C-alpha atoms as one frame of an Amber mdcrd trajectory, in Angstrom:
protein
 -11.685 -28.955   1.586 -11.297 -30.030  -2.050  -7.832 -31.305  -1.197  -9.314
 -33.603   1.468 -12.060 -34.793  -0.847  -9.529 -35.381  -3.605  -7.380 -37.502
  -1.284 -10.419 -39.643  -0.498 -11.727 -39.901  -4.074  -9.003 -39.045  -6.612
 -10.830 -40.956  -9.341 -13.976 -38.834  -9.022 -14.359 -36.501 -11.990 -16.487
 -34.064  -9.986 -14.002 -33.882  -7.132 -11.042 -33.514  -9.505 -12.809 -30.754
 -11.439 -13.540 -28.816  -8.266  -9.980 -29.315  -7.035  -8.640 -27.912 -10.317
 -10.996 -24.946  -9.993  -9.746 -24.341  -6.451  -6.106 -24.568  -7.515  -6.751
 -22.094 -10.338  -8.407 -19.730  -7.847  -5.310 -20.048  -5.639  -3.105 -19.355
  -8.683  -1.446 -22.758  -8.353  -1.179 -23.212 -12.118   1.199 -26.196 -11.959
  -0.983 -27.996  -9.424  -4.073 -27.344 -11.515  -2.347 -28.661 -14.628  -1.080
 -31.778 -12.857  -4.545 -32.543 -11.471  -6.165 -31.882 -14.847  -3.783 -34.258
 -16.584  -4.516 -37.000 -14.028  -8.258 -36.468 -14.329  -8.108 -36.413 -18.131
  -6.323 -39.757 -18.131  -9.511 -41.153 -16.552 -12.150 -38.903 -18.145 -10.910
 -37.598 -21.514 -14.484 -36.923 -22.644 -15.241 -34.228 -20.048 -15.110 -30.731
 -21.554 -14.678 -28.982 -18.188 -11.403 -30.815 -17.591 -10.029 -29.715 -20.972
 -11.196 -26.153 -20.243  -9.443 -26.065 -16.898  -6.287 -27.602 -18.366  -6.257
 -24.958 -21.112  -6.816 -22.227 -18.535  -3.865 -23.428 -16.457  -1.652 -23.604
 -19.547  -2.584 -20.045 -20.544  -1.616 -18.829 -17.066   1.671 -20.722 -17.380
   2.343 -18.819 -20.629   2.154 -22.020 -22.690  -0.296 -20.863 -25.377   0.489
 -23.573 -27.918  -0.376 -26.324 -25.441  -3.375 -24.305 -24.237  -4.649 -24.105
 -27.827  -4.306 -27.878 -28.105  -6.344 -28.363 -24.923  -9.053 -25.973 -26.080
  -9.113 -27.636 -29.506  -9.608 -31.019 -27.801 -12.517 -29.462 -25.928 -13.972
 -28.167 -29.212 -13.873 -31.723 -30.598 -16.124 -32.780 -27.711 -18.357 -29.709
 -27.548 -17.941 -27.023 -30.234 -20.592 -24.875 -28.501 -18.642 -24.494 -25.223
 -18.318 -20.700 -25.103 -15.675 -20.400 -22.355 -13.549 -22.954 -24.207 -14.008
 -21.096 -27.482 -12.935 -17.871 -25.746  -9.916 -19.694 -24.330  -8.965 -20.866
 -27.811  -9.259 -17.277 -29.029  -6.979 -16.073 -26.206  -4.423 -18.771 -27.012
  -4.536 -17.884 -30.724  -3.940 -14.213 -29.934  -0.978 -15.032 -27.689   0.459
 -17.201 -30.436  -0.029 -14.433 -32.983  -2.139 -16.803 -35.103  -4.358 -14.244
 -36.788  -6.172 -16.800 -38.923  -7.171 -18.964 -35.947  -8.126 -15.872 -33.932
 -10.310 -14.506 -36.743 -12.034 -17.875 -37.148 -12.751 -18.060 -33.396 -14.059
 -14.483 -33.338 -16.459 -15.312 -36.169 -17.692 -18.475 -34.484 -18.124 -16.653
 -31.179 -20.196 -13.924 -32.851 -22.559 -16.596 -34.191 -22.741 -18.563 -30.958
 -23.257 -15.484 -28.795 -26.181 -14.376 -30.975 -27.869 -17.715 -30.289 -27.711
 -17.323 -26.494
């Protein structure tokens, strides 16, 4: 159904976000990434779009690009816990121990505040 809604309203951030979520659930990583990129060209300020783009990139084994997406999300909302966890996962896959340690520390602080 998200595919039909997306065909009718491709410029809708809500519809695009749900379509990306559906494509991720279907393990269509390339489709999710393509839709995320299109949506981000219209709505670069929406954290959920950056999160879903980073998630697709992680699944595509592109951790450097995933880290960039999650870092863009952190610029918008540094308190976005799923995005922070995504950045940690990307850092670990990259073998970037410094970035991973920094994210672990930030997550410990943020998770205490929940």
